[in-house]
C-alpha positions as CSV (number, residue, x, y, z in Angstrom):
1,M,-141.2,55.8,16.3
2,N,-138.9,55.6,12.8
3,D,-135.5,58.2,13.5
4,F,-135.1,58.7,10.0
5,K,-132.7,61.0,9.1
6,L,-132.3,61.9,5.6
7,T,-128.0,62.1,5.3
8,L,-126.8,63.9,2.0
9,P,-122.9,64.4,2.2
10,E,-123.4,66.9,-1.1
11,L,-125.3,67.4,-3.8
12,E,-125.1,69.6,-7.2
13,L,-127.5,69.7,-9.5
14,K,-125.8,71.7,-12.3
15,F,-128.0,74.9,-14.4
16,G,-129.5,73.4,-17.5
17,E,-129.6,69.9,-16.5
18,I,-132.0,67.6,-16.1
19,T,-131.6,65.2,-12.4
20,S,-134.1,62.7,-11.4
21,L,-134.7,61.7,-8.6
22,V,-134.3,57.4,-7.4
23,G,-134.4,55.4,-4.9
24,E,-137.2,53.5,-2.9
25,N,-140.3,54.4,-0.8
26,G,-139.1,55.9,2.6
27,N,-135.5,56.8,1.4
28,G,-136.1,60.6,1.7
29,K,-136.3,61.3,-2.2
30,T,-139.3,63.5,-0.6
31,T,-138.5,65.4,1.8
32,L,-135.1,66.3,-0.4
33,L,-137.5,68.0,-2.5
34,R,-139.2,69.8,-0.2
35,I,-136.6,70.8,1.5
36,I,-134.9,71.9,-1.4
37,V,-138.1,74.2,-2.9
38,G,-138.2,75.7,1.0
39,E,-141.3,73.5,2.0
40,L,-138.8,72.2,5.0
41,A,-136.1,73.1,7.2
42,Q,-133.0,71.2,7.0
43,S,-131.8,70.7,10.5
44,S,-128.3,71.0,9.6
45,G,-126.4,72.3,6.5
46,V,-125.8,74.6,3.2
47,L,-128.5,75.7,1.1
48,K,-126.7,77.3,-2.2
49,Y,-128.7,78.3,-5.0
50,P,-126.1,80.8,-6.8
51,A,-127.2,81.0,-10.4
52,L,-130.8,81.7,-9.0
53,I,-130.3,84.1,-7.1
54,N,-128.2,86.6,-4.9
55,P,-126.1,83.8,-2.0
56,K,-126.4,87.1,0.6
57,K,-130.0,86.6,0.4
58,H,-132.6,83.7,0.5
59,N,-135.9,85.1,-1.3
60,W,-137.9,81.7,-1.9
61,D,-140.7,83.3,-3.7
62,K,-137.5,83.8,-6.4
63,I,-136.2,80.8,-5.9
64,K,-139.4,78.7,-6.3
65,N,-140.9,80.1,-9.4
66,Q,-137.2,78.8,-11.2
67,I,-137.3,75.4,-9.8
68,A,-139.8,72.6,-11.5
69,Y,-141.5,70.3,-8.4
70,I,-144.4,68.7,-7.8
71,P,-145.3,66.7,-5.4
72,Q,-147.0,63.4,-5.0
73,D,-150.1,64.5,-3.5
74,I,-151.5,67.3,-4.3
75,P,-153.7,69.3,-2.3
76,K,-157.7,70.0,-3.5
77,W,-158.3,73.3,-5.0
78,S,-162.3,74.7,-4.5
79,G,-164.3,76.3,-7.2
80,L,-163.6,76.6,-10.7
81,L,-160.8,75.5,-12.8
82,V,-160.9,78.4,-14.5
83,D,-161.2,80.8,-11.5
84,N,-158.1,78.8,-9.9
85,L,-156.3,79.4,-13.6
86,H,-156.6,83.1,-12.9
87,F,-156.4,83.3,-9.3
88,A,-152.3,81.5,-9.9
89,A,-151.7,83.7,-12.5
90,V,-152.5,86.9,-10.7
91,I,-150.0,85.9,-8.0
92,H,-147.1,85.4,-10.1
93,G,-148.2,89.1,-11.3
94,I,-150.2,88.7,-13.9
95,K,-152.6,91.1,-14.1
96,G,-156.2,92.1,-16.4
97,K,-155.9,91.6,-20.3
98,Q,-152.9,89.3,-20.0
99,N,-154.1,87.3,-16.9
100,E,-157.2,86.8,-18.9
101,D,-155.1,85.9,-22.3
102,E,-152.9,83.8,-20.3
103,V,-156.0,81.3,-19.2
104,E,-157.5,80.8,-22.0
105,F,-153.9,80.3,-23.5
106,V,-153.5,77.4,-20.9
107,L,-157.5,76.5,-20.8
108,C,-156.4,75.5,-24.8
109,R,-152.9,74.5,-24.8
110,L,-154.0,72.0,-22.1
111,G,-156.5,70.5,-23.8
112,L,-159.2,71.5,-20.1
113,Y,-161.5,74.2,-22.1
114,K,-164.4,72.0,-21.4
115,Y,-163.7,71.6,-18.3
116,R,-162.8,75.5,-17.6
117,S,-166.0,75.5,-15.4
118,S,-165.6,72.2,-13.5
119,T,-164.4,71.7,-10.0
120,W,-161.8,69.3,-8.6
121,N,-164.2,67.0,-8.3
122,K,-165.3,66.9,-11.7
123,I,-161.8,66.5,-13.1
124,S,-159.5,63.4,-13.3
């Protein structure tokens, strides 16, 4: 068994800057990102998000809504693309006519309109 330990004395991500994370396979890039977005708990140290939340309260929903993170392997979804987009909009508080409009905008903007009734297996 590998006794991998991610050690990072300090990392400061500055508001408004784009930061890239590079390194060889197995060096902890994904582990670090999963800790930052709250998918994994760190075993020691302190995470602070002063520009995102009240430092006294860790509200992971609020934090996650302000951090862009796209994992290498995304989980497959079931059903139709359009239904999944409507669901994603609802869980972000977008309902009714605004939900319909937002989903249509995303489908058109990303060139996915012709795939609206497609399932995961039909979209590359």
